[in-house]
C-alpha positions in Angstrom: 108.4 68.4 21.0 108.0 71.5 22.6 107.5 74.3 19.9 110.5 76.7 19.6 112.5 74.9 21.9 115.8 74.9 19.7 115.1 78.6 19.3 114.4 78.9 22.9 117.7 77.8 23.7 119.4 79.6 21.4 118.0 82.5 22.6 118.8 82.0 26.1 122.5 81.2 25.2 123.6 83.8 22.3 120.9 86.7 23.1 120.8 87.0 26.7 124.4 85.3 26.9 123.2 82.6 29.8 126.3 80.5 30.6 126.0 76.7 29.6 125.0 75.5 33.0 122.1 77.8 33.3 121.1 76.9 29.9 121.5 73.0 30.9 119.0 73.6 34.2 116.5 75.1 32.0 116.8 72.2 29.6 116.3 69.7 32.9 113.7 71.5 34.1 111.2 71.6 30.4 112.0 68.1 29.7 110.8 67.6 33.3 107.7 69.8 32.0 107.4 67.7 29.0 107.1 64.4 30.6 104.6 66.0 32.8 102.6 66.9 29.6 103.2 63.6 27.7 101.8 62.0 30.9 98.8 63.7 30.0 98.7 65.4 33.6 96.7 68.8 34.1 98.4 72.0 34.6 96.5 71.9 38.6 98.6 69.0 39.7 102.1 69.8 38.3 103.3 70.8 41.3 102.1 67.4 43.2 104.1 65.6 40.6 107.0 68.2 41.0 106.8 67.3 44.7 106.2 63.3 43.7 109.5 63.8 41.9 111.6 64.2 45.2 111.5 68.5 44.7 111.4 70.5 47.5 109.3 74.1 47.6 112.4 76.3 46.2 113.2 73.6 43.5 109.3 73.6 42.7 109.9 77.2 42.1 113.3 77.3 40.3 111.0 74.4 37.5 108.2 77.0 37.5 110.0 79.8 37.1 111.9 77.8 34.1 108.3 76.6 32.2 107.3 80.4 32.5 110.6 82.2 30.6 110.1 79.7 28.2 105.9 80.1 27.8 106.6 84.0 27.8 109.3 83.1 24.3 106.4 81.1 22.8 103.8 83.7 23.7 106.1 86.3 21.4 106.4 84.3 18.8 102.2 84.6 18.7 101.5 81.3 20.4 98.6 81.2 22.4 99.8 80.4 26.1 96.7 80.0 28.4 99.0 78.4 30.9 100.5 81.2 32.0 97.5 82.1 33.9 97.7 79.4 36.0 101.0 78.7 36.7 102.1 80.7 39.5 105.4 79.6 41.3 105.3 78.8 45.3 105.8 81.6 47.2 109.2 80.2 48.9 111.1 81.5 52.4 114.0 83.1 52.0 116.6 80.9 52.8 119.5 82.4 54.6 122.9 81.0 53.5 125.4 79.4 56.3 128.6 81.1 55.6 131.6 79.5 56.0 133.2 80.8 59.1 136.9 81.7 59.8 137.6 79.0 62.2 136.2 76.3 59.9 138.2 77.8 57.2 141.3 77.2 58.9 140.4 73.6 60.1 139.6 72.1 56.1 143.0 74.7 55.0 145.1 72.9 57.1 143.6 69.4 56.1 144.2 70.3 52.7 148.1 69.6 53.1 149.3 67.0 51.2 152.7 65.7 52.8 154.8 64.1 49.9 153.5 67.5 47.7 154.1 70.9 48.6 153.4 72.0 45.3 150.1 69.8 45.9 149.6 71.8 49.0 150.0 74.8 47.9 147.8 74.4 44.9 144.6 73.2 46.9 145.4 76.5 49.5 145.4 78.4 46.5 141.8 76.7 46.0 140.8 77.9 48.8 142.3 81.2 49.5 140.3 81.6 46.0 137.1 80.6 47.1 137.5 82.3 50.4 138.9 85.3 49.6 137.8 86.5 46.4 134.1 85.0 47.0 133.8 83.1 43.6 131.8 80.7 42.2 133.5 77.0 41.3 132.1 78.0 37.9 134.1 80.9 37.8 136.9 79.3 39.7 138.0 76.3 37.0 137.4 78.8 34.4 140.8 81.1 35.5 143.7 81.6 33.8 146.8 82.7 34.5 146.8 86.2 32.5 143.5 86.8 34.4 145.5 88.2 37.7 147.4 91.2 37.5 150.0 91.0 39.7 151.1 94.7 40.5 147.7 95.8 41.1 146.7 92.5 42.8 143.2 91.9 41.1 141.4 89.3 39.2 139.4 89.1 36.2 136.7 86.8 36.9 134.3 85.6 34.4 130.7 85.1 35.7 127.0 84.9 34.9 126.7 86.0 31.6 129.8 85.9 30.7 130.3 89.6 32.7 133.3 90.0 33.6 134.2 91.8 37.3 137.5 93.2 38.9 138.2 91.6 42.6 141.1 92.4 44.5 143.1 89.4 47.1 144.4 90.5 50.1 147.6 91.9 49.9 148.9 89.2 52.4 148.5 86.9 49.9 150.0 88.4 47.0 153.3 86.9 47.6 152.3 83.4 48.1 150.4 83.5 44.5 153.1 84.3 42.9 155.1 82.0 44.4 152.4 79.5 42.9 152.3 81.3 39.5 156.0 81.0 39.4 157.1 77.7 41.1 154.4 75.1 42.1 152.0 75.0 39.4 155.0 74.8 37.2 155.7 71.8 39.2 152.1 70.6 38.3 152.4 70.3 34.7 154.5 70.0 32.5 152.0 71.4 29.5 153.1 75.4 28.4 150.4 75.7 26.4 148.0 75.0 29.7 146.7 78.6 30.7 144.6 77.3 33.5 145.4 78.9 36.7 144.3 76.2 38.5 146.2 72.4 37.8 144.9 69.3 38.7 146.4 66.1 39.6 146.9 64.9 36.0 148.6 68.4 34.9 145.4 70.5 33.4 142.5 72.4 34.2 140.3 71.1 36.8 136.3 69.8 36.3 133.6 70.9 38.9 134.3 67.6 39.8 137.8 67.9 40.8 137.2 70.8 42.9 134.0 68.9 44.6 135.9 65.7 45.3 139.0 67.9 46.7 136.8 69.9 48.9 135.1 66.3 50.0 138.1 64.9 51.0 139.5 67.7 53.4 136.2 68.3 54.8 136.5 64.7 55.8 140.1 64.8 57.0 139.3 68.1 58.8 136.6 65.8 60.7 133.4 67.5 59.6 130.1 65.7 59.7 129.8 66.4 55.8 131.6 67.9 52.7 131.6 71.8 52.7 129.8 73.1 49.8 131.8 75.2 48.1 128.9 77.8 47.9 129.6 78.4 51.9 133.0 79.8 50.7 131.6 82.7 49.2 128.8 82.9 51.8 131.6 83.5 54.1 133.1 85.6 52.4 130.3 87.9 52.0 128.9 87.6 55.6 132.7 88.6 56.9 133.2 91.7 54.8 129.4 93.0 55.6 130.5 92.1 59.8 133.7 93.8 59.3 131.7 97.3 57.9 131.9 96.6 54.4 128.6 98.6 52.6 126.0 96.1 50.5 126.8 97.9 46.9 130.7 97.1 47.3 129.4 93.2 48.3 127.3 93.5 45.2 130.0 94.1 42.9 132.5 91.5 44.7 130.5 89.3 44.4 129.0 90.0 40.9 125.4 89.9 41.9 123.2 91.6 39.4 120.6 93.0 41.6 121.4 94.3 45.3 118.3 92.5 46.4 120.1 89.4 46.0 123.2 91.2 48.4 120.5 92.3 50.8 120.1 88.9 52.3 123.3 89.1 54.0 122.0 91.7 56.6 119.7 89.0 58.0 122.4 86.7 58.7 124.7 89.5 60.8 121.5 90.2 62.7 123.1 88.9 65.8 126.6 90.6 65.3 124.7 94.1 64.9 122.9 93.3 68.1 126.1 92.8 69.7 127.7 95.9 68.2 125.1 97.9 69.8 125.3 96.0 72.8 129.0 96.6 73.1 128.9 100.4 71.5 126.0 102.5 72.0 126.3 104.7 75.3 122.7 103.7 76.2 123.9 100.0 76.3 126.2 101.2 78.9 123.8 103.5 81.1 122.4 101.8 83.9 118.6 103.3 84.3 117.3 101.3 86.9 116.3 103.3 90.0 
């Protein structure tokens, strides 16, 4: 086993406050690195090894980043770490997120209707409202509790990565339906009065990530999509829609819970075509004929 294995993961979780999902991702990456070391591979063949394991450039960069984080920790513990000088992540071009359009949201919203269960339909629609209306991650959605919704102010308290809290307002038009869900439909879906989860699965308990993925896959198929709608597309659609309609990057950064504005700036590339149309439609020079 790699040195300082236990201590490294303890620092990630308890000192740096990384989420369990993030810690598990580091563990998977380092286990892959461990297998490479055990196979006797030379460091200059590591990228070929990752490629042979089916990892694309972006995934390779993530593994190398995880390994470098671990090696830097070992260095701080007094270990001699020569690998750091040679193990550099590959250059990855910024991949533009594909946001969910409002038309696509409407299609999947209609497909989420359960004919014989108004309560389940209401629950399904709440899931979609929270994904698209709050821009929350699936991990944040399934951990939402009843008391995380502040009805009088109309906002949700979301616990994001690193247990960081942020307050995100729900569109006012949805406050009534959310209230009805909490006081009527939700109570029909669970007989457990001690269940704190805002979203209730078909078994009457807090949903898992698998539940959300399974629901989205089912609704996507019913809506006629060629493949399941990835939950992160709702988050991208939320950010893109706000930016296109005049929201500033700092506000979107706070709403998404990004620790760095650089992460949020990727959305500026998404709306380039929208900005071009805006200039063409509203700038006075675009309305003037300069041809002689």
